[in-house]
One Martini backbone bead per residue (centre of mass of N, CA, C, O) as a GRO file, in nm:
protein
  297
    1MET     BB    1  13.014 -12.360   0.313
    2SER     BB    2  12.918 -12.269  -0.037
    3LEU     BB    3  12.889 -11.918  -0.097
    4LEU     BB    4  12.848 -11.719  -0.358
    5TYR     BB    5  12.934 -11.406  -0.451
    6SER     BB    6  12.735 -11.143  -0.620
    7GLY     BB    7  12.769 -10.787  -0.755
    8ALA     BB    8  12.971 -10.699  -0.509
    9SER     BB    9  13.202 -10.462  -0.339
   10PRO     BB   10  13.397 -10.318  -0.120
   11ASP     BB   11  13.478 -10.011  -0.048
   12SER     BB   12  13.648  -9.770   0.124
   13ALA     BB   13  13.353  -9.693   0.270
   14GLY     BB   14  13.165  -9.973   0.273
   15LEU     BB   15  13.032  -9.985   0.004
   16ALA     BB   16  12.870 -10.073  -0.263
   17GLY     BB   17  13.026 -10.220  -0.563
   18PRO     BB   18  13.112 -10.301  -0.858
   19LEU     BB   19  13.208 -10.576  -1.046
   20SER     BB   20  13.430 -10.696  -1.238
   21PRO     BB   21  13.465 -10.963  -1.449
   22SER     BB   22  13.760 -11.032  -1.314
   23THR     BB   23  13.651 -11.061  -1.043
   24GLU     BB   24  13.678 -11.237  -0.762
   25LEU     BB   25  13.463 -11.434  -0.586
   26PRO     BB   26  13.373 -11.454  -0.280
   27VAL     BB   27  13.350 -11.669   0.001
   28ALA     BB   28  13.133 -11.782   0.224
   29ARG     BB   29  13.228 -11.890   0.570
   30ALA     BB   30  12.952 -11.783   0.691
   31LEU     BB   31  12.661 -11.715   0.906
   32PHE     BB   32  12.447 -11.434   0.935
   33CYS     BB   33  12.271 -11.403   1.247
   34SER     BB   34  12.023 -11.144   1.308
   35ASP     BB   35  11.907 -10.924   1.478
   36LEU     BB   36  11.729 -10.617   1.463
   37ASP     BB   37  11.636 -10.448   1.702
   38ARG     BB   38  11.909 -10.278   1.817
   39THR     BB   39  12.120 -10.401   1.592
   40LEU     BB   40  12.047 -10.304   1.289
   41ILE     BB   41  11.789 -10.142   1.373
   42TYR     BB   42  11.650  -9.797   1.421
   43SER     BB   43  11.498  -9.577   1.578
   44ALA     BB   44  11.495  -9.248   1.644
   45ALA     BB   45  11.524  -9.296   1.964
   46ALA     BB   46  11.788  -9.514   1.912
   47LEU     BB   47  12.043  -9.382   1.766
   48MET     BB   48  12.263  -9.224   1.939
   49LEU     BB   49  12.329  -8.917   1.831
   50ASP     BB   50  12.564  -8.700   1.995
   51GLY     BB   51  12.663  -8.526   1.789
   52ALA     BB   52  12.689  -8.349   1.540
   53ASP     BB   53  12.485  -8.315   1.275
   54HIS     BB   54  12.721  -8.292   1.043
   55ASP     BB   55  12.831  -8.596   1.155
   56ALA     BB   56  12.616  -8.760   1.061
   57PRO     BB   57  12.502  -9.026   0.919
   58SER     BB   58  12.382  -9.185   0.662
   59LEU     BB   59  12.044  -9.283   0.609
   60GLN     BB   60  11.820  -9.567   0.601
   61VAL     BB   61  11.526  -9.691   0.532
   62ALA     BB   62  11.371 -10.006   0.685
   63GLU     BB   63  11.081  -9.881   0.781
   64ILE     BB   64  10.722  -9.884   0.754
   65LEU     BB   65  10.459  -9.710   0.944
   66GLU     BB   66  10.182  -9.575   0.849
   67GLY     BB   67  10.365  -9.403   0.630
   68ARG     BB   68  10.620  -9.410   0.824
   69PRO     BB   69  10.918  -9.381   0.941
   70GLN     BB   70  11.081  -9.624   1.179
   71SER     BB   71  11.357  -9.738   1.050
   72TYR     BB   72  11.729  -9.765   1.071
   73LEU     BB   73  12.030  -9.736   0.871
   74THR     BB   74  12.321  -9.726   0.740
   75ASN     BB   75  12.463  -9.706   0.439
   76ALA     BB   76  12.706  -9.880   0.500
   77ALA     BB   77  12.550 -10.120   0.623
   78SER     BB   78  12.386 -10.178   0.373
   79GLY     BB   79  12.610 -10.246   0.176
   80LEU     BB   80  12.725 -10.492   0.343
   81LEU     BB   81  12.465 -10.651   0.375
   82THR     BB   82  12.417 -10.699   0.072
   83GLN     BB   83  12.661 -10.881   0.034
   84ILE     BB   84  12.574 -11.101   0.227
   85ALA     BB   85  12.300 -11.162   0.095
   86GLU     BB   86  12.414 -11.231  -0.200
   87ALA     BB   87  12.564 -11.487  -0.061
   88GLY     BB   88  12.343 -11.626   0.131
   89ALA     BB   89  12.446 -11.513   0.456
   90PHE     BB   90  12.150 -11.407   0.556
   91VAL     BB   91  11.969 -11.413   0.885
   92PRO     BB   92  11.695 -11.315   1.017
   93VAL     BB   93  11.643 -11.251   1.379
   94THR     BB   94  11.317 -11.244   1.548
   95THR     BB   95  11.046 -11.142   1.765
   96ARG     BB   96  10.886 -11.084   1.546
   97THR     BB   97  10.646 -11.115   1.352
   98VAL     BB   98  10.563 -11.172   1.041
   99ALA     BB   99  10.428 -10.894   0.989
  100GLN     BB  100  10.652 -10.722   1.109
  101TYR     BB  101  10.883 -10.820   0.927
  102ARG     BB  102  10.748 -10.733   0.644
  103ARG     BB  103  10.836 -10.425   0.687
  104ILE     BB  104  11.112 -10.495   0.613
  105ARG     BB  105  11.372 -10.303   0.407
  106PHE     BB  106  11.619 -10.417   0.222
  107HIS     BB  107  11.840 -10.371  -0.055
  108GLY     BB  108  11.864 -10.650  -0.081
  109PRO     BB  109  11.800 -10.958  -0.097
  110ARG     BB  110  11.594 -11.186   0.000
  111PRO     BB  111  11.610 -11.401   0.221
  112LYS     BB  112  11.566 -11.735   0.234
  113TYR     BB  113  11.597 -11.697   0.541
  114ALA     BB  114  11.384 -11.668   0.845
  115VAL     BB  115  11.349 -11.564   1.189
  116THR     BB  116  11.048 -11.565   1.383
  117THR     BB  117  10.891 -11.543   1.678
  118ASN     BB  118  11.141 -11.646   1.846
  119GLY     BB  119  11.146 -11.931   1.657
  120ALA     BB  120  10.852 -12.030   1.563
  121GLN     BB  121  10.949 -11.914   1.278
  122ILE     BB  122  11.023 -12.024   0.941
  123LEU     BB  123  11.128 -11.867   0.656
  124VAL     BB  124  11.071 -11.947   0.306
  125ASP     BB  125  11.061 -11.710   0.087
  126GLY     BB  126  10.846 -11.570   0.303
  127VAL     BB  127  10.739 -11.858   0.413
  128PRO     BB  128  10.611 -12.051   0.619
  129ASP     BB  129  10.712 -12.340   0.775
  130GLN     BB  130  10.519 -12.621   0.833
  131GLU     BB  131  10.706 -12.823   0.951
  132TRP     BB  132  10.813 -12.654   1.190
  133SER     BB  133  10.546 -12.556   1.318
  134ASP     BB  134  10.415 -12.838   1.366
  135SER     BB  135  10.643 -12.965   1.542
  136LEU     BB  136  10.651 -12.746   1.758
  137GLY     BB  137  10.352 -12.734   1.835
  138HIS     BB  138  10.340 -13.028   1.937
  139ARG     BB  139  10.552 -12.999   2.167
  140VAL     BB  140  10.422 -12.773   2.324
  141ALA     BB  141  10.145 -12.914   2.376
  142ASN     BB  142  10.294 -13.155   2.545
  143GLU     BB  143  10.519 -12.963   2.735
  144SER     BB  144  10.314 -12.719   2.775
  145ALA     BB  145  10.123 -12.492   2.871
  146PRO     BB  146   9.867 -12.322   2.785
  147LEU     BB  147   9.816 -12.007   2.693
  148GLU     BB  148   9.551 -11.959   2.845
  149GLU     BB  149   9.668 -12.001   3.133
  150ILE     BB  150   9.867 -11.771   3.133
  151SER     BB  151   9.671 -11.543   3.062
  152ALA     BB  152   9.478 -11.567   3.301
  153TYR     BB  153   9.678 -11.503   3.513
  154VAL     BB  154   9.796 -11.224   3.417
  155LEU     BB  155   9.482 -11.099   3.418
  156LEU     BB  156   9.471 -11.062   3.694
  157PRO     BB  157   9.397 -10.804   3.915
  158ILE     BB  158   9.685 -10.815   4.072
  159HIS     BB  159   9.829 -10.690   3.787
  160SER     BB  160   9.706 -10.398   3.718
  161GLU     BB  161   9.932 -10.195   3.819
  162TRP     BB  162  10.154 -10.295   3.577
  163MET     BB  163   9.950 -10.373   3.355
  164LEU     BB  164   9.827 -10.254   3.044
  165ARG     BB  165   9.881 -10.499   2.834
  166LEU     BB  166   9.789 -10.789   2.627
  167ARG     BB  167   9.964 -11.001   2.393
  168ASP     BB  168   9.933 -11.189   2.094
  169ALA     BB  169  10.170 -11.408   1.917
  170GLU     BB  170  10.013 -11.605   1.704
  171GLY     BB  171   9.951 -11.813   1.945
  172LEU     BB  172  10.261 -11.859   2.089
  173PHE     BB  173  10.278 -11.589   2.266
  174LEU     BB  174  10.344 -11.340   2.518
  175TYR     BB  175  10.291 -10.973   2.584
  176ALA     BB  176  10.357 -10.708   2.811
  177MET     BB  177  10.266 -10.396   2.897
  178VAL     BB  178  10.461 -10.194   3.133
  179GLU     BB  179  10.511 -10.071   3.456
  180ARG     BB  180  10.804 -10.094   3.603
  181GLU     BB  181  10.760  -9.919   3.875
  182ASN     BB  182  10.510 -10.131   3.951
  183LEU     BB  183  10.710 -10.387   3.938
  184PRO     BB  184  10.785 -10.609   4.144
  185ALA     BB  185  11.041 -10.827   4.203
  186GLU     BB  186  10.874 -11.048   4.340
  187THR     BB  187  10.668 -11.090   4.109
  188LEU     BB  188  10.875 -11.167   3.888
  189THR     BB  189  10.982 -11.415   4.044
  190TYR     BB  190  10.716 -11.567   4.061
  191LEU     BB  191  10.641 -11.570   3.758
  192THR     BB  192  10.888 -11.733   3.674
  193ALA     BB  193  10.829 -11.986   3.847
  194TRP     BB  194  10.541 -12.040   3.753
  195CYS     BB  195  10.626 -12.081   3.442
  196ALA     BB  196  10.841 -12.296   3.474
  197SER     BB  197  10.637 -12.520   3.583
  198ARG     BB  198  10.508 -12.480   3.265
  199ASN     BB  199  10.729 -12.434   3.042
  200TRP     BB  200  10.803 -12.123   3.084
  201THR     BB  201  10.918 -11.805   2.988
  202VAL     BB  202  11.066 -11.506   3.139
  203SER     BB  203  11.098 -11.157   2.992
  204LEU     BB  204  11.250 -10.846   3.055
  205GLN     BB  205  11.198 -10.571   2.814
  206GLY     BB  206  11.170 -10.298   2.921
  207ARG     BB  207  10.815 -10.270   2.866
  208LYS     BB  208  10.844 -10.582   2.811
  209LEU     BB  209  10.665 -10.894   2.897
  210TYR     BB  210  10.758 -11.219   2.844
  211PHE     BB  211  10.576 -11.526   2.725
  212ILE     BB  212  10.749 -11.837   2.673
  213PRO     BB  213  10.797 -12.126   2.555
  214SER     BB  214  11.085 -12.308   2.610
  215LEU     BB  215  11.082 -12.436   2.302
  216ILE     BB  216  11.110 -12.130   2.229
  217GLY     BB  217  11.392 -12.035   2.009
  218LYS     BB  218  11.634 -11.905   1.825
  219GLU     BB  219  11.851 -12.133   1.841
  220PHE     BB  220  11.669 -12.361   1.715
  221ALA     BB  221  11.617 -12.227   1.439
  222VAL     BB  222  11.911 -12.177   1.357
  223ALA     BB  223  11.998 -12.473   1.362
  224GLU     BB  224  11.801 -12.557   1.135
  225VAL     BB  225  11.909 -12.373   0.914
  226ALA     BB  226  12.199 -12.474   0.917
  227ARG     BB  227  12.135 -12.767   0.846
  228ARG     BB  228  12.005 -12.703   0.567
  229MET     BB  229  12.293 -12.551   0.483
  230GLY     BB  230  12.534 -12.762   0.583
  231GLY     BB  231  12.677 -12.647   0.857
  232PRO     BB  232  12.753 -12.366   0.926
  233ARG     BB  233  12.896 -12.112   1.056
  234VAL     BB  234  12.792 -11.893   1.323
  235VAL     BB  235  12.705 -11.549   1.320
  236ALA     BB  236  12.596 -11.359   1.595
  237ALA     BB  237  12.338 -11.109   1.669
  238GLY     BB  238  12.264 -10.905   1.974
  239ASP     BB  239  12.084 -10.729   2.272
  240SER     BB  240  11.907 -10.934   2.427
  241LEU     BB  241  11.791 -11.177   2.641
  242LEU     BB  242  11.668 -11.345   2.391
  243ASP     BB  243  11.981 -11.373   2.270
  244LYS     BB  244  12.165 -11.538   2.464
  245ASN     BB  245  12.156 -11.838   2.352
  246PHE     BB  246  12.213 -11.771   2.055
  247LEU     BB  247  12.505 -11.655   2.115
  248GLY     BB  248  12.617 -11.891   2.301
  249THR     BB  249  12.600 -12.113   2.033
  250ALA     BB  250  12.791 -11.970   1.869
  251PHE     BB  251  13.091 -11.932   1.712
  252ALA     BB  252  13.012 -11.619   1.680
  253ALA     BB  253  12.974 -11.292   1.849
  254ILE     BB  254  12.759 -10.992   1.863
  255ARG     BB  255  12.745 -10.684   2.055
  256PRO     BB  256  12.622 -10.418   2.179
  257SER     BB  257  12.686 -10.122   2.400
  258HIS     BB  258  12.378 -10.197   2.440
  259GLY     BB  259  12.138 -10.308   2.640
  260GLU     BB  260  12.070 -10.593   2.821
  261LEU     BB  261  12.343 -10.732   2.783
  262GLU     BB  262  12.502 -10.492   2.885
  263GLU     BB  263  12.365 -10.465   3.163
  264SER     BB  264  12.436 -10.770   3.240
  265GLY     BB  265  12.732 -10.857   3.123
  266PHE     BB  266  12.755 -11.023   2.880
  267GLU     BB  267  12.928 -11.327   2.809
  268ALA     BB  268  13.140 -11.506   2.562
  269LYS     BB  269  13.254 -11.703   2.348
  270GLY     BB  270  13.343 -11.510   2.077
  271LEU     BB  271  13.294 -11.215   2.177
  272THR     BB  272  13.179 -10.901   2.044
  273VAL     BB  273  13.212 -10.558   2.133
  274THR     BB  274  13.118 -10.256   2.080
  275LYS     BB  275  13.212  -9.923   2.089
  276LYS     BB  276  12.944  -9.841   1.993
  277ARG     BB  277  12.624  -9.683   1.964
  278GLY     BB  278  12.361  -9.758   1.816
  279VAL     BB  279  12.369  -9.724   1.480
  280LEU     BB  280  12.685  -9.747   1.482
  281ALA     BB  281  12.676 -10.032   1.599
  282GLY     BB  282  12.532 -10.157   1.355
  283GLU     BB  283  12.767 -10.107   1.165
  284GLU     BB  284  12.990 -10.257   1.331
  285ILE     BB  285  12.855 -10.528   1.309
  286VAL     BB  286  12.865 -10.557   0.994
  287ARG     BB  287  13.169 -10.532   0.966
  288ALA     BB  288  13.238 -10.781   1.138
  289ALA     BB  289  13.070 -10.991   0.981
  290HIS     BB  290  13.200 -10.948   0.707
  291GLY     BB  291  13.483 -11.053   0.801
  292MET     BB  292  13.377 -11.345   0.885
  293VAL     BB  293  13.233 -11.435   0.622
  294PHE     BB  294  13.502 -11.351   0.421
  295GLY     BB  295  13.790 -11.323   0.561
  296ASP     BB  296  13.873 -10.982   0.593
  297SER     BB  297  13.970 -11.003   0.936
   0.00000   0.00000   0.00000
């Protein structure tokens, strides 16, 4: 991949600064494909700032929900991420739906490509790519049980003790809000096997229980984006079990020292684990990715 960076260069604090006309523009040597929530951006409850308030980093709002700040990243992370984005080397990769993703506002240019809905959607200049969604939808319809069958089973009264509500993600997959303490391990095991026999995957993350067709995955969509961009090396970042295959198939991967991958002890070839947690881990991830993308570390 030959992606020229223009407009900014890291200063000693890790923030973006202007380039002089004589400064040589660095070349992006890899593509940074990253999960968003609890990887790059963090809600107030997930910041994990345990030190003194006067030592806290400066934060930047990354998302507004119903008129209120919802997610943040550090100013330093924002500056470095802007540089990667201006090089055309940043691809957001998220389980969020298209509408949820569109709430995110980074200071850099909008990425050419984004992967949403756990890989079911590829956005090109902010618009869902019809070729990808049609092709994937056709395969899912032919190879996996219909969403309505999964939904009907999950909504049976026998599951009412642990399931609070069931949500439909753009008609592509389902996720249930659950009371984890009321969800027996044997029930989860049975649900996983029942869904697997119908070519669906089950993943419990926090208080969300996902039901996703097995053909839908971040790793497949990222591979397609990389193909369209000429086959660059991929640097992947993520924190959840839904990121496991995505990180495992990348040239290099970064995960924070918090989240489900940390709890499960996930390891992979070429994996870097942050020393810090919370929003400072997000900054550490962007610093590491910056070094890998531009070859400066």
